[in-house]
C-alpha positions as CSV (number, residue, x, y, z in Angstrom):
1,M,2.6,88.0,2.8
2,K,4.0,85.3,0.5
3,G,2.8,82.5,2.8
4,M,-0.8,83.8,2.8
5,G,-1.3,83.1,-0.9
6,G,-0.5,79.4,-0.4
7,G,-2.9,79.2,2.5
8,L,-5.6,80.8,0.3
9,Q,-4.9,78.3,-2.5
10,Q,-5.0,75.4,0.0
11,M,-8.4,76.7,1.3
12,M,-9.8,77.1,-2.2
13,R,-8.6,73.5,-3.1
14,Q,-10.3,72.2,0.1
15,A,-13.5,74.1,-0.7
16,N,-13.5,72.6,-4.2
17,Q,-13.0,69.1,-2.9
18,M,-15.8,69.6,-0.4
19,Q,-18.1,70.9,-3.2
20,N,-17.3,67.8,-5.3
21,K,-18.0,65.5,-2.4
22,I,-21.3,67.3,-1.7
23,K,-22.3,67.0,-5.4
24,K,-21.5,63.2,-5.4
25,L,-23.5,62.8,-2.1
26,Q,-26.5,64.6,-3.6
27,E,-26.3,62.3,-6.7
28,E,-26.1,59.2,-4.4
29,L,-29.0,60.3,-2.2
30,A,-31.2,61.0,-5.3
31,L,-30.9,57.2,-6.0
32,R,-31.8,56.1,-2.5
33,E,-35.3,55.3,-1.5
34,F,-36.9,56.1,1.9
35,E,-40.2,54.8,3.2
36,G,-42.8,56.2,5.6
37,T,-45.9,54.5,6.8
38,S,-49.1,55.4,8.6
39,G,-52.1,53.7,10.0
40,G,-50.1,50.8,11.2
41,G,-48.7,50.1,7.7
42,A,-52.0,50.6,6.0
43,V,-50.5,53.3,3.9
44,A,-46.8,53.4,2.7
45,C,-45.0,56.0,0.7
46,K,-41.6,55.8,-0.9
47,V,-39.6,58.8,-1.8
48,T,-36.1,59.4,-3.1
49,G,-33.4,61.4,-1.4
50,D,-34.1,64.3,-3.7
51,N,-37.7,64.4,-2.5
52,K,-39.5,62.8,-5.4
53,V,-42.5,60.5,-4.5
54,M,-41.9,57.2,-6.2
55,A,-44.7,55.0,-4.9
56,I,-47.8,55.1,-2.6
57,E,-49.3,51.8,-1.4
58,I,-52.7,51.6,0.1
59,K,-54.1,48.5,1.6
60,P,-57.7,47.9,0.3
61,E,-59.2,47.6,3.8
62,V,-58.5,51.3,4.5
63,V,-60.4,52.5,1.4
64,N,-63.7,53.7,2.6
65,A,-65.7,56.0,0.4
66,D,-67.5,57.4,3.5
67,D,-64.2,58.4,5.1
68,L,-61.8,59.6,2.4
69,E,-60.5,62.3,4.8
70,M,-58.9,59.7,7.0
71,L,-57.3,58.1,4.0
72,Q,-56.0,61.4,2.8
73,E,-54.5,62.2,6.2
74,M,-52.8,58.8,6.3
75,I,-51.3,59.4,2.8
76,I,-50.0,62.8,4.0
77,A,-48.6,61.3,7.2
78,A,-46.8,58.5,5.4
79,T,-45.4,60.9,2.8
80,N,-44.2,63.3,5.5
81,E,-42.6,60.5,7.4
82,A,-40.7,59.3,4.3
83,L,-39.5,62.9,3.5
84,K,-38.4,63.3,7.1
85,A,-36.4,60.1,6.9
86,A,-34.7,61.3,3.7
87,K,-33.9,64.7,5.2
88,E,-32.4,63.1,8.4
89,I,-30.1,60.8,6.4
90,S,-29.2,63.6,4.0
91,D,-28.4,66.0,6.9
92,Q,-26.3,63.2,8.6
93,E,-24.3,62.5,5.5
94,M,-23.8,66.2,4.7
95,S,-22.6,66.8,8.2
96,K,-19.9,64.2,7.6
97,I,-18.6,66.2,4.7
98,T,-19.0,69.7,6.1
99,G,-18.0,68.9,9.6
100,G,-21.4,70.2,10.9
101,V,-21.1,73.6,9.3
102,G,-24.3,74.5,7.5
103,F,-24.2,76.0,4.1
104,P,-27.1,78.0,2.6
105,G,-28.9,76.1,-0.1
106,L,-27.6,72.6,0.9
């Protein structure tokens, strides 16, 4: 029984280290920018790793008052592409820390 306490302490220490690594990764990802484009680069969106939209660029030639719906769809597509890129990198980096084990809320 005495040896089990040491194993529990070791496991708690490892969990704490993992938690610290995850927090550091989340802070680093929040500073990184990811870009998505649509319409052959006519619309570009930049987001951070913590899912904040930082910039949207629209080339003037795609602005058409008679077809705003197409422009809106391109903005949505570019934003979703940028968010997907951020999530993929986040998932890859998180997997390196957790060994592929998913944790709720992360």
